[in-house]
C-alpha positions as CSV (number, residue, x, y, z in Angstrom):
1,M,-17.0,-10.0,-32.7
2,T,-17.4,-7.3,-34.9
3,H,-20.1,-4.5,-34.8
4,A,-21.4,-5.3,-38.2
5,E,-21.3,-9.1,-36.7
6,R,-23.2,-8.4,-33.6
7,K,-25.6,-6.2,-35.4
8,A,-26.1,-9.4,-38.2
9,R,-26.8,-11.7,-35.2
10,L,-28.8,-9.6,-33.3
11,E,-31.0,-9.0,-36.6
12,A,-31.6,-12.6,-37.4
13,L,-32.8,-13.3,-34.1
14,L,-35.3,-9.9,-34.0
15,L,-36.4,-10.9,-37.3
16,G,-36.6,-14.9,-36.4
17,F,-38.7,-14.3,-33.5
18,Q,-40.6,-11.2,-33.4
19,A,-43.8,-13.2,-33.1
20,L,-42.6,-13.1,-29.1
21,W,-41.6,-9.3,-28.9
22,R,-44.5,-7.7,-31.3
23,P,-47.3,-8.2,-29.6
24,Q,-48.1,-6.7,-26.7
25,P,-50.0,-8.3,-23.7
26,F,-52.0,-5.1,-22.6
27,K,-53.5,-5.1,-26.3
28,V,-53.8,-8.9,-27.1
29,E,-54.7,-10.8,-23.9
30,T,-53.4,-14.0,-25.6
31,P,-50.8,-13.5,-27.9
32,D,-50.5,-16.3,-30.9
33,W,-46.9,-17.2,-29.6
34,C,-48.5,-18.9,-26.5
35,A,-49.9,-21.9,-28.8
36,D,-47.1,-21.9,-30.4
37,H,-45.0,-21.9,-26.6
38,P,-47.3,-23.7,-24.3
39,A,-44.5,-24.7,-21.9
40,L,-43.1,-21.1,-22.0
41,A,-46.7,-19.2,-21.3
42,A,-47.5,-21.6,-18.8
43,E,-43.9,-21.2,-16.9
44,L,-44.6,-17.7,-17.0
45,L,-48.0,-17.7,-16.0
46,G,-47.3,-20.0,-12.5
47,L,-44.6,-17.2,-11.7
48,D,-45.3,-15.6,-8.1
49,D,-45.2,-11.4,-7.9
50,A,-41.6,-12.3,-6.4
51,A,-40.5,-13.5,-9.4
52,V,-42.2,-11.4,-12.1
53,D,-40.7,-8.5,-10.2
54,A,-36.8,-9.6,-10.2
55,L,-37.1,-11.4,-13.7
56,S,-38.3,-7.8,-14.5
57,A,-35.2,-6.3,-13.8
58,D,-32.8,-9.3,-15.1
59,N,-32.2,-9.0,-18.6
60,Q,-29.8,-11.9,-18.6
61,G,-32.2,-13.4,-16.2
62,L,-34.7,-13.6,-18.6
63,I,-33.3,-14.7,-21.5
64,A,-32.0,-17.0,-20.0
65,L,-35.3,-18.6,-19.3
66,L,-36.8,-18.1,-22.8
67,G,-33.5,-19.7,-24.1
68,R,-34.4,-23.0,-22.1
69,F,-38.1,-23.3,-24.3
70,V,-36.5,-21.7,-27.2
71,P,-32.7,-22.6,-27.2
72,A,-32.3,-20.4,-30.2
73,L,-32.5,-17.4,-28.3
74,A,-29.6,-18.3,-25.3
75,E,-27.3,-16.7,-28.0
76,L,-29.1,-13.4,-27.2
77,A,-26.9,-13.4,-23.6
78,A,-23.5,-12.8,-25.3
79,L,-24.7,-10.8,-27.9
80,I,-26.1,-8.3,-25.2
81,D,-22.8,-8.4,-23.2
82,L,-20.8,-5.5,-23.4
83,P,-17.4,-4.7,-21.8
84,A,-17.8,-4.2,-17.7
85,V,-18.4,-0.8,-15.8
86,S,-15.4,0.8,-14.6
87,P,-17.0,2.8,-11.2
88,P,-15.8,6.9,-11.4
89,P,-13.2,7.9,-9.0
90,P,-14.4,10.2,-6.5
91,A,-13.6,13.9,-6.9
92,D,-13.9,17.0,-5.1
93,E,-16.1,19.3,-7.1
94,G,-19.1,20.3,-5.0
95,R,-19.8,23.6,-6.7
96,L,-20.2,22.2,-10.3
97,Y,-23.0,20.0,-9.2
98,T,-25.2,23.1,-8.0
99,D,-29.2,22.4,-9.6
100,I,-28.6,18.7,-10.2
101,P,-30.3,15.9,-8.7
102,G,-27.8,13.0,-7.3
103,R,-29.0,10.9,-9.6
104,K,-28.1,12.9,-12.4
105,Q,-24.7,14.0,-10.9
106,A,-23.7,10.2,-10.5
107,Q,-24.7,10.0,-14.2
108,I,-22.7,12.9,-15.4
109,K,-20.1,11.5,-13.5
110,A,-19.8,8.5,-14.8
111,Y,-20.3,9.9,-18.4
112,A,-17.5,12.2,-18.0
113,T,-15.0,9.2,-16.5
114,A,-16.1,7.2,-19.3
115,L,-15.3,9.9,-21.8
116,G,-11.6,10.5,-21.2
117,A,-9.8,13.5,-22.6
118,P,-11.6,15.6,-25.1
119,R,-10.2,15.4,-28.8
120,A,-11.0,18.8,-29.7
121,P,-13.0,21.6,-28.3
122,L,-16.4,20.2,-27.1
123,L,-19.8,20.7,-28.5
124,E,-22.7,19.5,-26.2
125,W,-25.7,18.6,-28.1
126,C,-29.3,19.5,-26.8
127,A,-27.3,20.6,-23.3
128,G,-30.0,21.6,-21.3
129,K,-28.4,23.9,-18.6
130,G,-25.2,22.7,-19.5
131,H,-24.7,20.8,-16.3
132,L,-22.2,18.1,-18.3
133,G,-20.4,20.9,-20.4
134,R,-19.8,22.9,-17.1
135,L,-18.5,19.6,-15.6
136,L,-15.9,18.8,-18.4
137,A,-15.0,22.5,-19.1
138,H,-13.7,22.5,-15.3
139,R,-11.6,19.0,-15.6
140,W,-10.0,19.6,-19.2
141,H,-9.3,22.9,-19.4
142,W,-11.5,23.0,-23.2
143,P,-13.8,25.4,-24.7
144,V,-17.6,24.0,-24.3
145,A,-19.9,25.2,-26.8
146,S,-23.7,23.9,-25.5
147,L,-26.2,23.7,-28.0
148,E,-29.7,24.4,-26.5
149,I,-33.1,25.8,-27.9
150,D,-34.6,26.6,-24.9
151,N,-33.5,30.5,-23.6
152,A,-34.8,30.0,-20.4
153,L,-32.6,26.6,-19.9
154,C,-29.5,28.7,-21.8
155,D,-29.9,31.6,-19.2
156,A,-29.9,29.3,-16.0
157,G,-26.6,27.7,-17.5
158,E,-24.8,30.8,-18.1
159,D,-25.6,31.9,-14.2
160,L,-24.7,27.9,-13.2
161,A,-20.8,28.4,-15.7
162,R,-20.2,31.6,-13.6
163,H,-20.9,30.5,-10.4
164,A,-18.8,27.6,-10.8
165,R,-16.1,29.6,-12.7
166,V,-16.3,28.2,-16.0
167,D,-17.5,30.9,-17.7
168,C,-14.6,31.6,-20.0
169,R,-14.4,28.4,-21.6
170,Q,-18.8,27.3,-21.6
171,H,-20.6,29.0,-23.5
172,F,-24.2,29.0,-25.0
173,I,-25.3,28.6,-28.8
174,R,-29.0,29.2,-28.6
175,A,-30.2,26.7,-31.9
176,D,-32.8,23.7,-32.3
177,A,-30.3,20.6,-32.8
178,L,-33.0,19.7,-35.9
179,A,-32.8,22.8,-37.6
180,A,-30.8,22.5,-41.0
181,G,-28.7,24.8,-40.1
182,S,-27.4,23.3,-36.6
183,I,-24.9,20.6,-37.4
184,R,-22.3,23.5,-38.8
185,H,-21.9,23.5,-34.7
186,L,-20.1,20.2,-35.0
187,A,-17.5,21.1,-37.4
188,G,-14.0,20.6,-35.6
189,R,-15.7,19.9,-32.5
190,H,-15.7,16.8,-30.4
191,A,-19.8,16.0,-30.1
192,I,-21.3,14.7,-26.6
193,A,-24.5,14.0,-26.0
194,L,-25.9,12.5,-22.3
195,H,-29.4,11.0,-22.9
196,A,-30.4,12.8,-26.4
197,C,-33.8,11.4,-27.3
198,G,-35.0,9.4,-30.8
199,D,-34.2,12.4,-33.9
200,L,-31.5,14.2,-31.4
201,H,-29.3,11.7,-31.4
202,T,-30.0,10.0,-34.9
203,R,-29.3,13.8,-36.7
204,L,-25.9,14.1,-33.7
205,V,-24.5,11.1,-35.7
206,A,-25.7,11.8,-39.3
207,G,-24.3,15.2,-38.6
208,A,-20.9,14.1,-37.0
209,V,-20.6,12.2,-39.9
210,A,-21.8,15.0,-42.6
211,E,-19.2,17.6,-40.7
212,A,-16.3,15.2,-40.3
213,S,-16.1,15.5,-36.7
214,P,-13.5,14.6,-34.5
215,A,-15.1,12.3,-32.2
216,I,-18.6,11.6,-30.7
217,D,-20.1,10.3,-27.7
218,V,-23.2,9.7,-27.4
219,A,-25.6,8.3,-25.3
220,P,-29.1,7.9,-26.6
221,C,-32.6,7.8,-25.0
222,C,-35.8,6.9,-25.7
223,Y,-35.9,5.9,-29.5
224,Y,-39.5,6.3,-30.1
225,R,-39.3,10.5,-29.8
226,T,-39.1,10.5,-33.9
227,V,-41.3,12.4,-36.0
228,H,-41.3,9.3,-38.2
229,A,-43.7,6.6,-38.3
230,H,-41.3,4.0,-38.6
231,Y,-37.0,4.4,-37.2
232,R,-35.2,5.1,-40.0
233,P,-32.0,3.0,-39.9
234,L,-28.6,4.4,-40.8
235,N,-27.8,0.7,-42.8
236,P,-29.4,-1.4,-45.1
237,T,-31.8,-3.8,-42.8
238,G,-34.5,-5.8,-42.7
239,L,-36.0,-4.8,-39.7
240,T,-38.7,-2.1,-39.3
241,L,-39.5,-0.3,-35.8
242,S,-42.7,1.3,-35.4
243,H,-42.9,3.6,-32.3
244,D,-44.4,0.7,-30.1
245,D,-41.2,-1.4,-31.3
246,L,-39.0,1.5,-30.2
247,R,-40.5,2.1,-26.8
248,L,-39.7,-1.8,-26.1
249,A,-36.2,-0.9,-26.2
250,V,-36.6,1.9,-23.2
251,T,-38.7,-0.4,-21.0
252,E,-36.4,-1.2,-18.4
253,T,-36.7,1.5,-15.3
254,V,-34.4,1.6,-12.4
255,T,-35.6,-0.5,-9.6
256,A,-39.1,0.7,-8.1
257,S,-39.6,0.7,-4.6
258,A,-42.5,-1.5,-3.0
259,K,-44.9,1.2,-2.7
260,Q,-44.4,2.1,-6.4
261,R,-44.7,-0.9,-7.3
262,R,-48.7,-1.7,-5.9
263,Q,-49.0,1.9,-7.1
264,S,-48.2,0.7,-10.7
265,R,-50.0,-2.4,-10.4
266,Q,-53.5,-1.3,-9.6
267,A,-52.9,1.8,-12.3
268,L,-52.7,-1.2,-15.0
269,A,-55.3,-3.2,-13.4
270,W,-58.0,-0.3,-13.3
271,K,-56.9,0.8,-16.9
272,L,-57.3,-3.2,-18.3
273,G,-60.3,-3.5,-16.4
274,W,-61.3,0.0,-18.0
275,V,-60.9,-1.7,-21.5
276,E,-62.8,-4.8,-20.8
277,L,-65.7,-2.4,-19.7
278,R,-65.9,-0.4,-22.6
279,K,-66.1,-3.4,-24.7
280,A,-69.0,-4.4,-22.5
281,L,-70.6,-1.4,-23.0
282,T,-69.9,-0.8,-27.2
283,G,-69.9,-4.5,-27.7
284,E,-66.3,-3.8,-29.5
285,T,-64.4,-7.1,-29.3
286,A,-61.0,-5.2,-30.9
287,Y,-58.4,-2.9,-28.6
288,T,-59.3,0.8,-28.6
289,P,-56.4,3.0,-27.9
290,F,-56.9,5.5,-25.4
291,P,-54.8,8.8,-24.6
292,P,-52.8,8.9,-21.4
293,V,-54.5,8.8,-18.4
294,P,-53.6,11.6,-15.8
295,E,-52.1,10.6,-12.5
296,A,-54.7,12.4,-10.5
297,W,-57.5,10.1,-12.2
298,L,-55.9,7.4,-10.4
299,R,-56.0,8.4,-7.1
300,G,-59.8,8.1,-6.1
301,T,-62.3,4.8,-6.4
302,F,-62.4,2.7,-9.9
303,A,-65.9,4.0,-10.3
304,E,-64.4,7.0,-10.0
305,F,-61.9,6.6,-12.4
306,V,-64.1,4.8,-14.8
307,E,-67.1,7.6,-14.6
308,R,-63.8,10.1,-16.1
309,M,-62.5,7.6,-18.6
310,R,-66.0,7.1,-19.6
311,E,-67.1,10.6,-20.4
312,R,-63.7,11.4,-22.2
313,A,-64.6,8.7,-24.7
314,N,-68.2,9.6,-24.7
315,I,-69.7,6.2,-23.8
316,V,-73.3,5.9,-22.1
317,M,-73.4,3.8,-19.0
318,P,-76.4,2.2,-18.2
319,A,-78.3,3.6,-15.9
320,P,-78.5,3.5,-12.9
321,A,-75.1,1.6,-12.8
322,R,-75.3,-1.4,-10.5
323,P,-72.5,-0.9,-7.7
324,D,-71.3,-4.8,-8.3
325,L,-70.6,-3.7,-11.9
326,F,-67.5,-1.4,-10.8
327,T,-66.4,-4.2,-8.5
328,R,-66.7,-7.3,-11.3
329,F,-64.6,-5.0,-13.3
330,E,-62.2,-3.9,-11.2
331,A,-61.3,-7.9,-10.4
332,I,-61.0,-8.6,-13.9
333,G,-59.0,-5.8,-14.3
334,H,-56.3,-7.2,-11.5
335,A,-56.5,-10.7,-13.3
336,R,-56.0,-9.1,-16.6
337,A,-53.0,-7.3,-15.1
338,A,-51.4,-10.2,-13.1
339,R,-51.5,-12.6,-16.2
340,M,-50.0,-9.3,-18.8
341,L,-47.2,-9.1,-16.5
342,R,-46.4,-12.6,-16.5
343,L,-46.5,-12.9,-20.4
344,Q,-44.8,-9.7,-21.4
345,L,-41.8,-11.2,-20.0
346,A,-41.1,-13.0,-22.9
347,R,-41.0,-9.5,-25.0
348,L,-38.9,-7.9,-22.1
349,A,-36.3,-10.7,-22.6
350,F,-35.9,-8.7,-26.0
351,R,-35.5,-5.2,-25.3
352,R,-31.7,-5.0,-24.6
353,P,-31.4,-7.5,-27.5
354,L,-33.1,-4.1,-29.5
355,E,-31.8,-1.2,-27.6
356,V,-27.9,-3.0,-28.4
357,W,-29.3,-3.9,-32.4
358,L,-29.9,0.2,-32.6
359,L,-26.2,1.0,-31.3
360,M,-24.8,-1.3,-33.2
361,D,-26.8,0.6,-36.5
362,M,-25.0,3.7,-35.3
363,A,-21.9,2.1,-34.7
364,V,-21.8,0.3,-38.2
365,Y,-22.6,3.4,-40.3
366,L,-20.1,5.3,-38.4
367,E,-17.1,2.7,-39.6
368,R,-18.4,2.9,-42.8
369,H,-17.5,6.4,-42.9
370,G,-13.9,6.1,-41.1
371,Y,-14.6,6.0,-37.7
372,A,-13.0,3.7,-34.7
373,V,-16.3,2.9,-32.8
374,T,-16.8,1.2,-29.1
375,V,-19.9,0.6,-27.6
376,A,-20.1,-0.2,-23.6
377,P,-21.7,0.6,-20.6
378,F,-20.3,3.8,-18.6
379,C,-22.7,3.2,-15.2
380,P,-24.1,0.6,-13.6
381,P,-28.1,-0.2,-14.9
382,D,-29.1,0.7,-11.2
383,L,-28.3,4.0,-11.8
384,T,-29.7,4.4,-15.7
385,P,-30.9,1.5,-17.6
386,R,-29.6,3.8,-20.8
387,N,-26.2,3.1,-19.8
388,L,-25.1,2.4,-23.1
389,L,-22.5,5.2,-24.7
390,L,-21.0,4.8,-28.1
391,S,-17.5,6.1,-28.7
392,A,-16.2,7.0,-31.8
393,R,-12.7,8.7,-32.8
394,R,-12.7,9.3,-36.7
395,Y,-9.6,7.8,-38.4
396,T,-6.5,10.6,-38.8
């Protein structure tokens, strides 16, 4: 299957079944698709907590479940099936990993192994402290330019390069990757980026084409971090993606502990309890968005949480508020959270297909401009769910 064929087939399914993945059960208690697919809704609502947790972390399992009720969606399983991961070999490079957390270390090692030998001097896009560039400068003895906007990170990166004794090969370019002049640094260089977010990775791909970079290796992340109201595709398409749609592509997270799942469920229940209480207080039936909730607000009681939310929203509470009011709406919140976690599984089945479609959009664009392209995982998903690496090599 070519990248263009994979993109077209994914696009057809995303467009044909958008009623299943666009509605957000946090905002809409019963999405319209429940009436169109009652057996699927009943199946999901009947799942116990353990099954919900397992399916939430299993893209293929979700697709298999949906395929039982909507047979056309079974094709998604093959469309997100990309080449298997080869584990990176062990290496004794201890001094290179100073100041890098363990999980990030493993991601960098896996990326560096998947990358293979550079095709040209390297440009590390949105480098941070230059951890990836430092490793590659050591492994391959190629010069590395690490482009980063934050001066403090550049200073720290230069110190780490000296400590690792690669400062003769790694230097920092203090620049904004989104500035008009930054793409000139891509000329003649092998561009690399690990988890460049939103506009940063799309700017890299377009800039590399404009500057005829000999090679590109990018692992995108956080597609919703764009200044534009909708995703700007690199190829003609009928698929329009909002920020909320783009967030779906990165919904999957590394497996959480039991304690973290309990805390997450309580936070969700309290937010939904507040949503319902707000409706009762104001008489408004439509969902009203609210800003992110500070984590500290979720550590007390539900009554304290409601008071903070009420003050922020400038909503009057009947005085005196009866204690059973909070008990009742906290229970409503827990019931809504349980329902939401089950119904949203239908939506989550599309997160990896949507992410793969976004990668295919970049791959097809690069192929149209003279590159040989592969898209494959560079590490297992339990290391990072954003594990897809787009590798492009310019035909000479």
